[in-house]
C-alpha positions as CSV (number, residue, x, y, z in Angstrom):
1,M,-149.2,168.4,14.2
2,E,-149.8,166.0,11.6
3,A,-153.1,164.9,11.7
4,S,-153.0,162.3,9.7
5,A,-152.6,158.8,11.8
6,P,-152.4,154.9,10.3
7,G,-155.5,153.3,9.4
8,R,-157.8,156.5,9.8
9,R,-160.1,157.4,6.9
10,R,-160.9,160.9,5.8
11,R,-164.5,161.2,4.1
12,R,-163.0,162.3,1.0
13,G,-165.4,164.6,-2.1
14,W,-167.8,165.9,0.7
15,R,-168.3,169.7,0.8
16,R,-168.2,171.3,4.4
17,A,-170.8,173.7,4.7
18,P,-169.0,176.8,5.8
19,V,-169.2,178.0,9.5
20,T,-173.1,179.6,10.2
21,G,-173.5,178.8,13.6
22,S,-176.5,177.5,15.4
23,P,-178.2,175.6,12.4
24,L,-175.4,173.0,11.9
25,F,-174.7,173.0,15.5
26,R,-178.2,171.6,15.8
27,A,-177.3,169.3,13.0
28,A,-174.3,167.7,14.6
29,V,-176.4,167.4,17.8
30,V,-179.3,165.6,15.8
31,L,-176.2,163.2,14.5
32,L,-175.4,162.1,17.9
33,L,-179.1,161.5,18.8
34,S,-179.7,159.2,15.6
35,A,-176.5,157.6,16.4
36,F,-177.6,156.9,20.0
37,V,-181.4,156.2,19.1
38,A,-179.7,153.8,16.2
39,R,-177.4,151.8,18.1
40,A,-177.7,148.2,17.6
41,S,-179.2,146.2,20.8
42,P,-176.6,145.2,23.4
43,S,-175.1,141.9,23.0
44,V,-173.3,140.2,26.2
45,G,-170.2,140.9,24.9
46,Y,-167.0,139.4,25.7
47,L,-165.7,139.2,29.1
48,I,-162.2,140.7,30.0
49,R,-160.3,138.6,32.3
50,L,-159.2,141.3,35.0
51,P,-155.6,140.3,37.1
52,R,-157.0,138.7,40.1
53,G,-154.7,137.7,43.2
54,F,-155.8,134.3,44.7
55,H,-158.1,134.9,47.1
56,L,-157.1,132.9,50.5
57,T,-160.5,133.6,52.2
58,Q,-161.7,130.1,51.9
59,D,-162.1,128.2,55.1
60,A,-160.5,125.0,53.7
61,V,-157.4,127.1,52.8
62,K,-154.6,126.5,55.8
63,I,-151.5,128.3,56.0
64,V,-148.5,126.8,57.9
65,G,-145.6,128.2,59.3
66,S,-141.7,127.6,58.9
67,S,-139.4,127.7,61.4
68,N,-136.5,129.3,59.3
69,F,-138.1,132.7,57.7
70,P,-141.5,134.5,58.1
71,V,-144.6,133.2,56.4
72,K,-146.6,135.9,54.4
73,V,-150.2,135.5,54.7
74,Y,-152.7,137.8,51.9
75,V,-156.1,138.7,53.3
76,M,-158.5,140.3,51.3
77,L,-160.1,143.1,52.8
78,H,-163.1,142.5,54.9
79,Q,-163.0,139.3,54.2
80,K,-162.5,136.2,56.5
81,S,-159.3,134.9,56.9
82,P,-157.8,131.4,56.0
83,H,-156.5,129.3,58.7
84,V,-153.2,130.2,60.2
85,L,-151.5,127.2,61.6
86,C,-149.4,127.6,64.4
87,V,-147.3,124.6,63.0
88,T,-144.9,123.7,60.4
89,P,-145.2,121.2,57.8
90,R,-143.6,118.2,59.6
91,L,-145.2,118.8,62.6
92,R,-148.2,119.0,61.0
93,N,-148.3,115.8,60.1
94,S,-146.8,114.7,63.7
95,E,-148.5,114.3,67.3
96,M,-147.9,116.5,69.8
97,I,-148.4,115.8,73.2
98,D,-150.1,118.3,75.7
99,P,-149.9,121.1,73.2
100,S,-149.9,125.1,74.2
101,F,-150.4,127.8,71.5
102,Q,-150.4,131.8,72.2
103,W,-150.6,133.9,69.4
104,H,-148.9,137.8,69.6
105,G,-149.9,140.5,66.9
106,P,-149.5,144.1,66.7
107,R,-151.0,145.0,69.4
108,G,-149.8,142.2,71.7
109,K,-151.7,139.2,73.0
110,I,-154.5,137.3,71.2
111,I,-157.1,135.7,73.3
112,S,-159.6,133.1,71.9
113,E,-162.7,135.4,72.8
114,N,-161.6,138.5,70.7
115,S,-164.4,139.7,68.3
116,T,-162.0,140.3,65.2
117,A,-159.5,137.5,65.8
118,Q,-160.2,134.1,66.8
119,V,-157.5,131.6,68.2
120,T,-159.1,127.7,67.9
121,S,-158.3,124.9,70.6
122,T,-156.0,123.7,67.8
123,G,-153.9,127.0,67.7
124,S,-155.5,128.5,64.4
125,L,-155.8,131.7,63.8
126,I,-158.5,133.4,61.8
127,F,-159.7,136.6,61.1
128,Q,-163.4,137.4,60.6
129,N,-163.8,140.7,59.3
130,F,-159.8,141.6,57.9
131,E,-159.0,145.4,58.2
132,E,-156.0,147.5,57.5
133,S,-155.0,148.1,60.9
134,M,-154.7,144.0,61.6
135,S,-152.0,144.1,59.2
136,G,-148.6,143.3,60.7
137,V,-146.4,140.6,62.0
138,Y,-148.3,138.0,64.1
139,T,-146.3,135.5,66.6
140,C,-147.6,132.1,67.2
141,F,-145.2,130.7,70.6
142,L,-145.8,127.0,70.5
143,E,-144.9,124.7,73.6
144,Y,-145.6,120.6,73.2
145,K,-143.5,117.2,73.9
146,P,-143.4,114.8,71.0
147,T,-143.8,112.1,73.1
148,V,-145.0,111.3,76.8
149,E,-141.4,111.1,77.7
150,E,-139.6,113.5,76.3
151,I,-139.0,117.0,77.3
152,V,-141.1,119.9,76.3
153,K,-140.3,121.8,73.4
154,N,-140.5,125.8,72.4
155,L,-141.2,126.7,68.8
156,Q,-141.8,130.4,67.6
157,L,-143.7,130.9,64.4
158,K,-143.9,134.5,62.9
159,Y,-146.2,135.6,60.0
160,V,-146.4,138.5,58.2
161,I,-150.1,139.2,57.3
162,Y,-151.3,141.6,54.7
163,A,-154.5,143.1,54.0
164,Y,-155.1,143.2,50.2
165,R,-157.9,144.7,47.8
166,E,-159.0,144.6,44.1
167,P,-157.4,147.0,42.1
168,H,-159.7,150.3,40.9
169,Y,-159.7,149.7,37.1
170,Y,-161.6,151.3,34.1
171,Y,-161.4,152.2,30.4
172,Q,-159.8,155.6,29.2
173,F,-161.6,156.5,25.8
174,T,-159.9,159.3,23.4
175,A,-161.8,160.4,20.5
176,R,-161.6,163.4,17.8
177,Y,-164.2,165.2,16.7
178,H,-164.1,167.5,13.6
179,A,-165.1,171.1,15.2
180,A,-166.5,175.0,15.5
181,P,-163.9,177.8,15.9
182,C,-162.0,176.9,19.0
183,N,-163.6,180.0,20.6
184,S,-167.0,178.9,19.8
185,I,-169.4,177.9,22.5
186,Y,-170.9,175.3,20.5
187,N,-167.9,172.9,21.1
188,I,-168.7,173.5,24.8
189,S,-172.5,172.8,24.4
190,F,-171.8,169.7,22.1
191,E,-169.2,168.6,24.6
192,K,-172.2,168.5,27.0
193,K,-174.6,166.9,24.9
194,L,-172.1,164.1,24.1
195,L,-171.4,163.2,27.6
196,Q,-174.8,163.1,28.6
197,I,-175.6,160.6,25.8
198,L,-172.8,158.3,27.3
199,S,-173.8,158.3,30.7
200,K,-176.9,157.5,29.5
201,L,-175.7,154.3,27.6
202,V,-173.7,152.9,30.9
203,L,-176.2,154.0,33.0
204,D,-178.3,150.7,33.1
205,L,-175.0,149.1,33.8
206,S,-174.4,150.8,36.7
207,C,-170.9,152.2,35.4
208,E,-170.2,156.1,35.1
209,V,-168.7,158.7,32.9
210,S,-166.3,161.3,33.9
211,L,-164.8,163.6,31.3
212,L,-160.6,164.0,31.8
213,K,-159.8,166.0,29.3
214,S,-161.4,168.0,26.5
215,E,-159.0,170.3,24.2
216,C,-159.5,172.3,20.6
217,H,-156.6,172.2,18.5
218,R,-156.2,173.7,14.5
219,V,-154.4,170.7,12.8
220,K,-153.0,171.2,9.7
221,M,-154.0,167.9,7.4
222,Q,-151.6,166.6,4.6
223,R,-151.4,168.3,1.6
224,A,-154.5,170.1,2.9
225,G,-155.1,173.1,5.0
226,L,-156.0,173.7,8.4
227,Q,-159.2,172.3,10.5
228,N,-160.6,172.5,14.0
229,E,-160.5,169.5,16.2
230,L,-162.1,168.4,19.3
231,F,-159.8,166.2,21.4
232,F,-161.8,164.1,23.8
233,T,-160.6,161.8,26.9
234,F,-163.1,160.4,28.9
235,S,-162.9,157.3,31.3
236,V,-165.6,154.7,32.1
237,S,-165.9,152.9,35.6
238,S,-167.9,151.0,37.6
239,L,-170.1,152.3,40.2
240,D,-169.7,150.5,43.7
241,T,-172.8,149.0,44.8
242,E,-174.0,151.2,47.0
243,K,-173.6,154.6,44.8
244,G,-175.1,152.9,41.6
245,P,-178.6,153.4,40.9
246,K,-179.6,149.9,40.3
247,P,-177.5,147.5,42.9
248,C,-176.2,144.6,41.5
249,A,-177.3,140.9,43.1
250,D,-175.9,138.2,41.1
251,H,-172.4,137.4,39.3
252,N,-173.6,138.5,35.9
253,C,-173.2,142.3,37.5
254,E,-170.2,141.7,38.6
255,S,-167.7,144.6,37.5
256,S,-165.5,143.6,34.9
257,K,-168.6,142.3,33.2
258,R,-170.0,145.5,33.3
259,L,-167.4,147.4,32.4
260,S,-167.4,145.1,29.1
261,K,-170.6,145.6,28.3
262,A,-170.4,149.6,28.8
263,K,-167.0,149.5,26.3
264,N,-169.0,147.5,23.8
265,L,-172.1,150.4,24.4
266,I,-169.5,153.1,23.5
267,E,-167.6,151.4,20.7
268,R,-171.0,150.7,18.9
269,F,-172.3,154.0,19.7
270,F,-169.2,155.7,17.5
271,N,-169.5,153.5,15.3
272,Q,-172.9,154.0,14.8
273,Q,-172.1,157.8,14.4
274,V,-169.9,157.1,11.2
275,E,-172.8,155.1,9.6
276,V,-175.6,157.5,10.1
277,L,-173.1,159.9,8.6
278,G,-172.2,158.0,5.6
279,R,-176.3,157.9,5.0
280,R,-176.2,161.8,5.2
281,A,-176.6,164.0,1.9
282,E,-174.2,167.5,1.8
283,P,-173.0,169.4,3.5
284,L,-171.7,167.6,6.4
285,P,-172.8,169.0,10.4
286,E,-170.0,171.5,12.3
287,I,-169.3,169.1,14.3
288,Y,-169.0,165.3,13.7
289,Y,-166.8,162.1,15.0
290,I,-163.7,161.9,12.7
291,E,-163.7,157.7,12.2
292,G,-161.6,155.8,13.1
293,T,-159.9,158.1,15.7
294,L,-161.8,156.3,18.7
295,Q,-159.1,154.8,21.0
296,M,-159.1,152.9,24.4
297,V,-156.7,152.0,27.1
298,W,-157.3,149.6,29.9
299,I,-156.4,151.5,33.5
300,N,-155.7,148.9,36.3
301,R,-154.3,151.3,39.3
302,C,-154.4,150.3,43.1
303,F,-155.9,152.5,45.7
304,P,-153.6,155.3,48.3
305,G,-151.6,153.1,50.4
306,Y,-151.8,149.6,48.3
307,G,-149.5,148.6,45.6
308,M,-148.3,145.7,43.3
309,N,-144.8,144.5,43.9
310,T,-144.2,141.2,41.8
311,L,-140.5,141.1,44.1
312,K,-141.7,141.2,47.7
313,H,-145.4,139.9,46.8
314,P,-144.5,137.0,44.5
315,K,-147.4,134.7,45.6
316,C,-149.5,137.3,45.0
317,P,-148.3,139.3,42.3
318,E,-151.4,140.7,41.0
319,C,-152.8,141.9,44.4
320,C,-153.1,145.3,45.5
321,V,-151.1,144.5,49.0
322,I,-151.3,147.1,51.9
323,C,-148.0,149.0,51.9
324,S,-146.7,149.2,55.4
325,P,-148.2,146.2,57.7
326,G,-148.6,147.1,61.4
327,S,-148.5,151.1,60.7
328,Y,-151.4,152.0,58.1
329,N,-153.1,154.7,58.9
330,P,-155.9,156.4,57.0
331,R,-155.5,159.7,58.6
332,D,-151.8,159.7,58.0
333,G,-151.8,160.0,53.9
334,I,-149.5,157.1,53.8
335,H,-149.0,156.4,50.1
336,C,-147.3,153.6,48.4
337,L,-143.4,154.8,48.2
338,Q,-142.3,151.7,49.1
339,C,-143.7,149.8,46.9
340,N,-142.5,149.4,43.4
341,S,-144.2,150.3,40.0
342,S,-144.7,146.9,38.5
343,L,-148.5,146.8,37.3
344,A,-149.6,145.1,34.1
345,F,-151.2,147.7,31.4
346,G,-148.7,150.1,32.1
347,A,-150.4,151.6,35.1
348,K,-148.7,153.2,38.1
349,A,-148.5,151.1,41.6
350,C,-151.0,153.6,43.2
351,L,-153.2,156.7,42.1
């Protein structure tokens, strides 16, 4: 494996001390702690605009039907739905004499007194707290007279109503450290200390750090010998409000903003390690961060049972939409087998 990478700089002319065990390991830990303490005060940082589906959850939003094809409606999970009207665009702007509305859903006829779904006096269907099991085909049967003299006309309108939810998004980081011999216990101890420090960095932002992978390899340097390197891969994600140590109550605690701040803190921490190391006299510690090796990838994925499909859902291309409307059952372990993988940022359709 070649060790060099574009833009990566090695510290030249420094003599690395021989591996002698505990003293140099303690020096590596002190270096980490120094970077943690000396980091600059956090700034607000820039807000990464996350891909969002349009949120059809406002009372002002009204959906009209079509006599030619089923109309797709998207409702965010556990939110109030838009008003689904039992009219076509033409009928909405016309008078109807003695209209009669009747709605049928996946579970049969919907009555106006239903606690989860409401049918208004003008025939609009509204869901108060939309659940996965409510997804499916809904049909409205409309009877009306265009004028008093004309006969009764019948119209049948179909809607396919889908639950959708926000994607699970997080940052994935990789970093490389000059290491002790790969069978050394000091590498394991250093890994634990590094994760503790990273976790403390983002704790106040209600974010968590998780180790995804840690490997030690012997790397042949260009025009040089072999050296041991640790390859760390870890993720930074936002905790759920209920799970976080400090639940957020205002817009400044939105997941995207908190993750952006956490990303800035972690990048600053690794840059600080380089600065602290540059102020040290020889010898180098046994384990230290290799400048320029920190890389970050933005991951955006849907939860099991949900997926993004721009072909099937062009009106909600960045929504994590339920894959099987009308047949979702969490106990079935349904995955997005029928959802195409079409997510931005290279993520898969389902976790």
